[in-house]
Structures are given as structure tokens and as C-alpha cells.
Steps between C-alpha positions, in 0.01 A plus 500: 500500500410554135585230249646617172417337171775386265402778258546761775841359590609496136384863462692605813824346371466644148521143371492474121347170394670477165745321279800328647309345788592141577165393645184503292148357515363254248134425568503405870870400506796714604807430290866597518693590184838325506630742232603212274171438325371277780251564777436347842154487653543603861142532627135448420242749622124476538447733199685722252459813712679336792776375266549857374528627858749227598717563192493876567601451863785266407627745236481784753703296750756404236535861381543627858769238569689606185533860620 
């Protein structure tokens, strides 16, 4: 069984990592935009790259659930 990387999964789903996403990385933290000028820190990752991947995955999940 071949493991897919997050980038491959995002490419397969035509995911657009752009504006309007609720989850975003800040250094090694993953934050959630409450849409009222406030933010919640929801996770800490080992480095910024991992935080970017986590935020992208959470945004993908949220966008899929909204469809």
C-alpha cells in the first residue's frame, strides 16, 4: 500500500489554499479564526512545515463538510 503525502491529497482534491480559510499556521502553532477579530490556538506542531500541513488538512476537511 502506497502512502500519499498531504500535498498529493490536496492536489487530488483540487484544494485551493487561499483566503477565507478558518485555520492558519503562525510559526509552529495552528490557529482558528473566530471571524470576530479573535483567534484560538488549537495545536502546536514540531515545526512550521507541520503546522502548515495541519492547517491545510483542517481547512480541507472543513471545506468538504460545507459542500
